[in-house]
ROGU-158847 format. One record per residue (C-alpha): x negated, y negated, z. Coordinates in steps of 0.25 Angstrom, whole numbers, padded with zeros to 4 digits, always signed. Layout:
ROGU-158847
XYZ/...
***
This chain:
ROGU-158847
-0534+0141+0691/-0542+0129+0691/-0557+0131+0690/-0567+0123+0697/-0580+0118+0690/-0588+0127+0700/-0580+0139+0696/-0583+0136+0681/-0598+0135+0684/-0598+0148+0692/-0590+0155+0682/-0599+0150+0671/-0612+0154+0678/-0606+0168+0681/-0602+0169+0667/-0616+0165+0662/-0622+0176+0671/-0612+0187+0666/-0614+0183+0651/-0629+0183+0653/-0628+0198+0658/-0617+0202+0649/-0607+0205+0660/-0596+0195+0658/-0585+0206+0658/-0591+0213+0670/-0592+0200+0678/-0578+0196+0674/-0573+0210+0678/-0580+0209+0692/-0574+0195+0694/-0560+0200+0691/-0563+0212+0701/-0567+0202+0712/-0555+0193+0709/-0546+0205+0710/-0552+0209+0723/-0551+0195+0729/-0537+0194+0725/-0533+0208+0730/-0541+0207+0743/-0536+0194+0750/-0544+0196+0762/-0557+0197+0754/-0554+0185+0746/-0551+0177+0759/-0564+0182+0765/-0572+0178+0753/-0566+0165+0748/-0564+0158+0761/-0576+0152+0768/-0572+0158+0782/-0583+0169+0780/-0597+0165+0779/-0603+0166+0765/-0613+0177+0769/-0601+0186+0773/-0593+0182+0760/-0605+0185+0752/-0607+0199+0759/-0593+0203+0756/-0594+0199+0742/-0607+0206+0740/-0601+0219+0746/-0589+0217+0737/-0597+0215+0724/-0606+0227+0727/-0594+0236+0730/-0588+0232+0717/-0601+0233+0710/-0601+0219+0704/-0612+0214+0695/-0623+0206+0701/-0618+0194+0693/-0605+0194+0701/-0611+0198+0714/-0620+0186+0713/-0609+0177+0708/-0601+0180+0721/-0613+0178+0730/-0615+0165+0723/-0601+0160+0724/-0600+0164+0739/-0613+0156+0742/-0608+0144+0734/-0594+0145+0741/-0587+0146+0727/-0580+0160+0729/-0567+0152+0731/-0569+0149+0716/-0570+0163+0712/-0556+0164+0705/-0560+0151+0696/-0574+0156+0693/-0568+0170+0689/-0558+0163+0680/-0568+0154+0674/-0577+0166+0671/-0566+0174+0665/-0563+0162+0655/-0578+0162+0652/-0578+0177+0649/-0566+0176+0640/-0572+0164+0632/-0585+0172+0630/-0577+0184+0626/-0568+0176+0617/-0556+0179+0625/-0544+0170+0628/-0534+0172+0639/-0519+0170+0635/-0509+0167+0645/-0496+0173+0639/-0482+0171+0645/-0472+0180+0639/-0457+0181+0640/-0457+0196+0643/-0469+0206+0646/-0477+0209+0634/-0480+0223+0630/-0494+0227+0625/-0491+0225+0610/-0485+0211+0613/-0498+0208+0621/-0507+0213+0610/-0500+0205+0599/-0500+0193+0607/-0515+0195+0611/-0518+0197+0596/-0510+0185+0592/-0517+0176+0602/-0530+0181+0598/-0528+0178+0583/-0523+0164+0587/-0535+0161+0596/-0546+0169+0589/-0550+0175+0602/-0547+0187+0610/-0535+0184+0620/-0531+0190+0633/-0517+0189+0638/-0512+0186+0651/-0497+0188+0650/-0486+0183+0659/-0471+0184+0658/-0461+0172+0658/-0447+0176+0654/-0443+0161+0652/-0450+0161+0639/-0438+0169+0634/-0447+0176+0623/-0461+0175+0617/-0474+0172+0624/-0482+0159+0628/-0498+0161+0627/-0508+0152+0632/-0522+0152+0629/-0530+0141+0635/-0522+0128+0632/-0515+0134+0620/-0501+0139+0622/-0494+0148+0612/-0479+0148+0615/-0471+0158+0608/-0460+0158+0618/-0445+0159+0615/-0443+0148+0625/-0452+0138+0618/-0446+0141+0605/-0432+0139+0610/-0437+0125+0616/-0443+0121+0603/-0430+0125+0595/-0421+0117+0605/-0430+0105+0603/-0430+0106+0588/-0414+0107+0589/-0413+0096+0598/-0421+0087+0589/-0413+0091+0577/-0425+0095+0569/
***
């Protein structure tokens, strides 16, 4: 997902407020809860994200929703502000930016891991520890499966790729043999 400059500004402002009040994790959780609600309730998302309804109506719906979910004042005010600024359409990008800021502040990294087969808990833990040792930071894994790897895993952290797949090793072996080295 590409993030606009506006989304980055809103995320940084929200992060600064959450950091100031010591509620980064709570705000992150509340944003995730709202994102889940928007994803599961397409009618709600349609009503709030499309400008067919007047701002006052959308703001009232969001206010009621925030109160029903007992969200913090920071998140309630954030939603009121983005509705007024007609930036609710950037919510997903704002949330992604906020999560990245929260991870950076907490010293966490996200690793996208592609494995040839599903990983059990012990394998996940070993991989997580190995990546943490390599990066010097706490690592959270997002694992997907791709049988075309034949065996092993490919881990991507930011722009760095750790490729331990059997497919890549076989390609490298083939190239070495074809060059005659």
